[in-house]
TITIVO-699991 format. One record per residue (C-alpha): residue number from 1; residue in three letters; x, y, z. Coordinates in steps of 0.25 Angstrom, whole numbers, plus 5000, padded with zeros to 4 digits. Example, Ala and Ser with C-alpha at 12.3 -4.5 7.8 and 13.67 -1.06 7.14 Angstrom:
# residues 2
1_Ala_5049_4982_5031
2_Ser_5055_4996_5029
END
This chain:
# residues 417
1_Unk_4885_5151_4951
2_Unk_4890_5146_4938
3_Unk_4905_5148_4943
4_Unk_4901_5140_4955
5_Unk_4896_5128_4946
6_Unk_4908_5129_4937
7_Unk_4917_5129_4949
8_Unk_4910_5117_4955
9_Unk_4909_5110_4941
10_Unk_4925_5112_4939
11_Unk_4928_5107_4953
12_Unk_4919_5095_4951
13_Unk_4926_5091_4938
14_Unk_4940_5093_4945
15_Unk_4935_5084_4956
16_Unk_4930_5073_4946
17_Unk_4943_5074_4938
18_Unk_4952_5071_4952
19_Unk_4942_5060_4955
20_Unk_4944_5054_4941
21_Unk_4959_5056_4942
22_Unk_4961_5050_4955
23_Unk_4953_5039_4951
24_Unk_4963_5036_4939
25_Unk_4974_5038_4948
26_Unk_4968_5027_4958
27_Unk_4964_5018_4947
28_Unk_4975_5009_4948
29_Unk_4972_5006_4963
30_Unk_4957_5002_4959
31_Unk_4960_4993_4948
32_Unk_4971_4986_4957
33_Unk_4961_4984_4968
34_Unk_4952_4978_4959
35_Unk_4961_4968_4954
36_Unk_4968_4974_4941
37_Unk_4981_4969_4939
38_Unk_4986_4973_4924
39_Unk_5000_4979_4925
40_Unk_4998_4985_4911
41_Unk_4984_4993_4916
42_Unk_4991_4998_4928
43_Unk_5004_5002_4920
44_Unk_4994_5011_4911
45_Unk_4987_5015_4922
46_Unk_4998_5020_4931
47_Unk_5004_5028_4919
48_Unk_4990_5034_4916
49_Unk_4988_5038_4930
50_Unk_5001_5044_4933
51_Unk_5000_5051_4919
52_Unk_4986_5056_4923
53_Unk_4991_5062_4936
54_Unk_5002_5070_4929
55_Unk_4995_5076_4919
56_Unk_4981_5078_4928
57_Unk_4976_5092_4927
58_Unk_4980_5100_4939
59_Unk_4966_5106_4941
60_Unk_4961_5094_4948
61_Unk_4973_5089_4955
62_Unk_4968_5090_4968
63_Unk_4955_5081_4966
64_Unk_4964_5071_4958
65_Unk_4974_5070_4972
66_Unk_4961_5070_4979
67_Unk_4954_5058_4973
68_Unk_4967_5050_4971
69_Unk_4971_5051_4985
70_Unk_4957_5046_4989
71_Unk_4956_5035_4978
72_Unk_4970_5029_4982
73_Unk_4968_5032_4998
74_Unk_4954_5032_5001
75_Unk_4955_5020_5010
76_Unk_4965_5025_5020
77_Unk_4955_5030_5031
78_Unk_4947_5017_5029
79_Unk_4955_5012_5042
80_Unk_4947_5023_5050
81_Unk_4934_5014_5049
82_Unk_4941_5006_5059
83_Unk_4942_5017_5070
84_Unk_4929_5022_5069
85_Unk_4931_5035_5061
86_Unk_4925_5031_5048
87_Unk_4920_5045_5046
88_Unk_4934_5049_5044
89_Unk_4937_5041_5032
90_Unk_4930_5051_5022
91_Unk_4938_5062_5028
92_Unk_4951_5055_5028
93_Unk_4948_5051_5013
94_Unk_4947_5066_5010
95_Unk_4959_5070_5016
96_Unk_4967_5059_5009
97_Unk_4961_5065_4996
98_Unk_4964_5080_5001
99_Unk_4978_5076_5004
100_Unk_4981_5070_4989
101_Unk_4972_5081_4983
102_Unk_4982_5091_4988
103_Unk_4994_5082_4985
104_Unk_4989_5081_4970
105_Unk_4987_5096_4970
106_Unk_5002_5098_4973
107_Unk_5006_5087_4964
108_Unk_4998_5092_4952
109_Unk_4999_5106_4954
110_Unk_5006_5109_4941
111_Unk_5003_5103_4928
112_Unk_5018_5100_4927
113_Unk_5023_5085_4923
114_Unk_5036_5085_4930
115_Unk_5030_5091_4943
116_Unk_5019_5081_4943
117_Unk_5028_5069_4939
118_Unk_5039_5073_4949
119_Unk_5027_5074_4961
120_Unk_5021_5061_4957
121_Unk_5035_5055_4958
122_Unk_5035_5061_4973
123_Unk_5021_5059_4977
124_Unk_5023_5045_4984
125_Unk_5032_5053_4994
126_Unk_5021_5062_4998
127_Unk_5016_5052_5008
128_Unk_5006_5058_5019
129_Unk_5009_5052_5032
130_Unk_5018_5041_5024
131_Unk_5008_5036_5016
132_Unk_5014_5035_5002
133_Unk_5003_5027_4993
134_Unk_5000_5038_4984
135_Unk_5011_5033_4974
136_Unk_5008_5033_4959
137_Unk_5019_5024_4958
138_Unk_5009_5012_4964
139_Unk_5001_5015_4950
140_Unk_5012_5006_4944
141_Unk_5013_4995_4954
142_Unk_5003_4986_4946
143_Unk_5009_4990_4932
144_Unk_5020_4984_4924
145_Unk_5032_4992_4932
146_Unk_5040_4989_4943
147_Unk_5045_5002_4948
148_Unk_5051_5008_4960
149_Unk_5051_5023_4962
150_Unk_5061_5025_4950
151_Unk_5053_5018_4941
152_Unk_5040_5026_4945
153_Unk_5049_5039_4941
154_Unk_5052_5033_4928
155_Unk_5037_5030_4926
156_Unk_5033_5044_4930
157_Unk_5043_5050_4921
158_Unk_5037_5041_4909
159_Unk_5024_5047_4912
160_Unk_5030_5061_4914
161_Unk_5036_5060_4899
162_Unk_5024_5053_4893
163_Unk_5016_5065_4898
164_Unk_5026_5077_4896
165_Unk_5033_5073_4883
166_Unk_5027_5076_4869
167_Unk_5027_5067_4856
168_Unk_5038_5057_4854
169_Unk_5044_5061_4868
170_Unk_5033_5054_4875
171_Unk_5041_5041_4872
172_Unk_5051_5046_4882
173_Unk_5041_5041_4893
174_Unk_5043_5027_4889
175_Unk_5058_5028_4895
176_Unk_5053_5028_4910
177_Unk_5044_5015_4907
178_Unk_5056_5008_4901
179_Unk_5065_5012_4911
180_Unk_5055_5006_4922
181_Unk_5053_4993_4915
182_Unk_5069_4992_4913
183_Unk_5072_4997_4928
184_Unk_5061_4990_4935
185_Unk_5059_4976_4929
186_Unk_5047_4968_4931
187_Unk_5054_4955_4930
188_Unk_5064_4956_4941
189_Unk_5068_4943_4947
190_Unk_5059_4938_4958
191_Unk_5063_4931_4971
192_Unk_5067_4917_4968
193_Unk_5060_4912_4981
194_Unk_5046_4916_4985
195_Unk_5039_4913_4998
196_Unk_5025_4906_4998
197_Unk_5018_4916_5006
198_Unk_5003_4914_5010
199_Unk_4997_4929_5011
200_Unk_4984_4928_5020
201_Unk_4973_4937_5017
202_Unk_4964_4942_5028
203_Unk_4950_4950_5027
204_Unk_4948_4955_5042
205_Unk_4941_4967_5041
206_Unk_4948_4978_5050
207_Unk_4936_4980_5059
208_Unk_4940_4965_5064
209_Unk_4954_4965_5064
210_Unk_4957_4969_5078
211_Unk_4943_4964_5082
212_Unk_4945_4955_5093
213_Unk_4933_4946_5090
214_Unk_4939_4944_5076
215_Unk_4954_4942_5079
216_Unk_4953_4928_5083
217_Unk_4947_4923_5070
218_Unk_4956_4933_5063
219_Unk_4969_4925_5070
220_Unk_4963_4911_5066
221_Unk_4961_4915_5052
222_Unk_4976_4920_5052
223_Unk_4981_4906_5057
224_Unk_4971_4899_5047
225_Unk_4979_4907_5036
226_Unk_4992_4903_5041
227_Unk_4989_4888_5042
228_Unk_4983_4889_5027
229_Unk_4996_4894_5022
230_Unk_5003_4884_5030
231_Unk_4995_4873_5023
232_Unk_4998_4880_5010
233_Unk_5013_4878_5012
234_Unk_5016_4893_5012
235_Unk_5028_4898_5017
236_Unk_5024_4910_5024
237_Unk_5009_4916_5028
238_Unk_5007_4931_5029
239_Unk_4995_4936_5036
240_Unk_4991_4952_5034
241_Unk_4994_4963_5043
242_Unk_4988_4962_5058
243_Unk_4984_4948_5055
244_Unk_4985_4946_5069
245_Unk_4979_4960_5075
246_Unk_4986_4960_5088
247_Unk_5000_4959_5095
248_Unk_5004_4945_5091
249_Unk_5014_4944_5103
250_Unk_5001_4945_5113
251_Unk_4995_4932_5106
252_Unk_5005_4922_5110
253_Unk_4996_4910_5105
254_Unk_4994_4917_5091
255_Unk_5009_4920_5091
256_Unk_5013_4907_5094
257_Unk_5005_4900_5084
258_Unk_5011_4909_5072
259_Unk_5024_4905_5077
260_Unk_5020_4890_5077
261_Unk_5015_4891_5063
262_Unk_5027_4899_5058
263_Unk_5035_4885_5059
264_Unk_5025_4882_5046
265_Unk_5025_4895_5040
266_Unk_5029_4908_5042
267_Unk_5019_4919_5045
268_Unk_5018_4934_5043
269_Unk_5007_4941_5050
270_Unk_5003_4955_5054
271_Unk_5000_4958_5069
272_Unk_5004_4968_5080
273_Unk_5016_4969_5089
274_Unk_5017_4977_5102
275_Unk_5029_4982_5107
276_Unk_5027_4989_5121
277_Unk_5017_5000_5117
278_Unk_5019_4999_5103
279_Unk_5011_4992_5092
280_Unk_5017_4987_5079
281_Unk_5010_4981_5066
282_Unk_5019_4970_5063
283_Unk_5021_4957_5054
284_Unk_5025_4945_5061
285_Unk_5033_4934_5055
286_Unk_5032_4920_5060
287_Unk_5044_4909_5055
288_Unk_5047_4897_5061
289_Unk_5041_4899_5075
290_Unk_5046_4914_5078
291_Unk_5041_4927_5074
292_Unk_5046_4941_5071
293_Unk_5038_4954_5067
294_Unk_5040_4965_5059
295_Unk_5033_4979_5063
296_Unk_5026_4988_5053
297_Unk_5035_5001_5051
298_Unk_5027_5009_5041
299_Unk_5014_5011_5048
300_Unk_5001_5016_5041
301_Unk_4998_5031_5043
302_Unk_4986_5033_5052
303_Unk_4983_5019_5051
304_Unk_4994_5014_5060
305_Unk_5002_5027_5063
306_Unk_4997_5041_5065
307_Unk_5007_5050_5058
308_Unk_5002_5063_5066
309_Unk_5007_5071_5077
310_Unk_5007_5063_5090
311_Unk_4995_5071_5096
312_Unk_4986_5069_5084
313_Unk_4990_5055_5082
314_Unk_4987_5052_5097
315_Unk_4973_5058_5096
316_Unk_4970_5051_5083
317_Unk_4974_5038_5088
318_Unk_4966_5039_5101
319_Unk_4954_5043_5093
320_Unk_4955_5032_5084
321_Unk_4958_5022_5095
322_Unk_4970_5017_5088
323_Unk_4985_5017_5090
324_Unk_4998_5017_5081
325_Unk_5006_5006_5077
326_Unk_5022_5008_5080
327_Unk_5033_5006_5070
328_Unk_5048_5003_5071
329_Unk_5056_5015_5073
330_Unk_5064_5014_5061
331_Unk_5058_5009_5048
332_Unk_5066_4997_5040
333_Unk_5060_4987_5030
334_Unk_5058_4974_5038
335_Unk_5061_4960_5031
336_Unk_5059_4946_5038
337_Unk_5062_4932_5033
338_Unk_5055_4919_5031
339_Unk_5062_4907_5026
340_Unk_5070_4913_5014
341_Unk_5062_4925_5012
342_Unk_5064_4939_5016
343_Unk_5052_4948_5017
344_Unk_5050_4963_5019
345_Unk_5038_4964_5030
346_Unk_5029_4975_5026
347_Unk_5015_4978_5035
348_Unk_5004_4984_5025
349_Unk_5008_4999_5024
350_Unk_5022_4995_5024
351_Unk_5021_4987_5010
352_Unk_5017_5000_5004
353_Unk_5030_5008_5007
354_Unk_5042_5007_4998
355_Unk_5050_5008_5011
356_Unk_5047_4993_5014
357_Unk_5053_4989_5001
358_Unk_5067_4994_5004
359_Unk_5077_4984_4999
360_Unk_5067_4978_4989
361_Unk_5063_4966_4998
362_Unk_5060_4953_4990
363_Unk_5047_4950_4998
364_Unk_5038_4959_5008
365_Unk_5027_4952_5016
366_Unk_5017_4964_5018
367_Unk_5004_4962_5027
368_Unk_4992_4971_5027
369_Unk_4979_4974_5033
370_Unk_4971_4982_5023
371_Unk_4957_4980_5031
372_Unk_4959_4994_5035
373_Unk_4957_4999_5022
374_Unk_4949_4989_5015
375_Unk_4939_4988_5006
376_Unk_4948_4998_4998
377_Unk_4958_4999_4987
378_Unk_4969_5000_4999
379_Unk_4974_4986_4996
380_Unk_4976_4988_4981
381_Unk_4984_5001_4983
382_Unk_4992_4995_4994
383_Unk_4995_4983_4985
384_Unk_4999_4992_4973
385_Unk_5008_4999_4983
386_Unk_5014_4987_4987
387_Unk_5015_4982_4973
388_Unk_5022_4994_4968
389_Unk_5033_4992_4977
390_Unk_5034_4977_4976
391_Unk_5036_4979_4961
392_Unk_5047_4991_4963
393_Unk_5054_4982_4973
394_Unk_5052_4969_4968
395_Unk_5046_4963_4982
396_Unk_5036_4952_4983
397_Unk_5026_4957_4993
398_Unk_5017_4947_5001
399_Unk_5004_4955_5006
400_Unk_4995_4949_5016
401_Unk_4982_4958_5019
402_Unk_4970_4959_5026
403_Unk_4959_4966_5021
404_Unk_4964_4964_5006
405_Unk_4970_4953_4997
406_Unk_4984_4948_5001
407_Unk_4995_4948_4988
408_Unk_5009_4944_4984
409_Unk_5014_4957_4977
410_Unk_5025_4950_4968
411_Unk_5031_4960_4958
412_Unk_5037_4948_4951
413_Unk_5025_4941_4948
414_Unk_5015_4951_4945
415_Unk_5007_4941_4936
416_Unk_4993_4948_4940
417_Unk_4998_4960_4933
END
């Protein structure tokens, strides 16, 4: 009996340590979610969190991974609410925790700083179903650093040297920090001409998004927002993902109205596009009475596409009463021009993939519908991932959202940091 009590007490202690450790590794998301914008605090927190991860005791590594995965990604299965399978949410959260628990079990298997540092560098490349948001580099997004993958490696080396070296040799750890500040300066030259853009924020609950009883009012709300942007003298107005939650070409009156308004202001809005039996999640760009579209290329795993064998995928889609979006055959970041400005197009999940920042675009217009996952910390983590890539590639991102707050992510003017 005493041995059983001792075992339970020891296990409970390990679980508690894993929970507290996971909370520490997730603290930067919570602080950002609640409005903290101090670059120095986030810098110190990032160094401390990574140092903690590298030096953590291997005895509770599974629980550390379990709770880190849960605290970062508990919101992923929230979309199940809208398919009548709310009961599956806790099971999915546990599944997320188990995956990252096993991952940390392997990554922290030995208490060897070299092994752990190398594993941490490659951690973002371990992306289940293409989902790569567990990236400790994102911790530096709201910090004083503007770093790409090389800069992140230098910072990891600095933390490694601080932990590994003894005595005065610890000063070597400063070299990586200096190299980062020198190689990736904060004050890179900003674009000389910046568009005057109105970002529309909507707060349409997801259960109303596709409800025919609400679509008419939501469409009217979109047109009021466009008219307001015209009155304010804006160059461009951007509406969120699926702001028009139907196939736009099948609503010729709405399509024509948008074309007419585009003589007064350029309009970017999310909608659906159909080509034969294929359905696309698209951005529509209206300028001077004409329009073009850009289809989403990087689809959300399980939300927009089922990355599973066809038999299982078809069965799941049938059970959930949903279909899949299609995507272009070959991936290639798409740009479009409005007046003198050239924009990279990104729809929600795409703006959190570094693939979309190839060529270091000056401007990106991103549109999202975060009502699938809110209320949660998902919008904060999404913005942190976008901020990390915006700072690494010196790209100004104009992000219009439904269900969270729209924002301009400008790496040249982070006055609130």
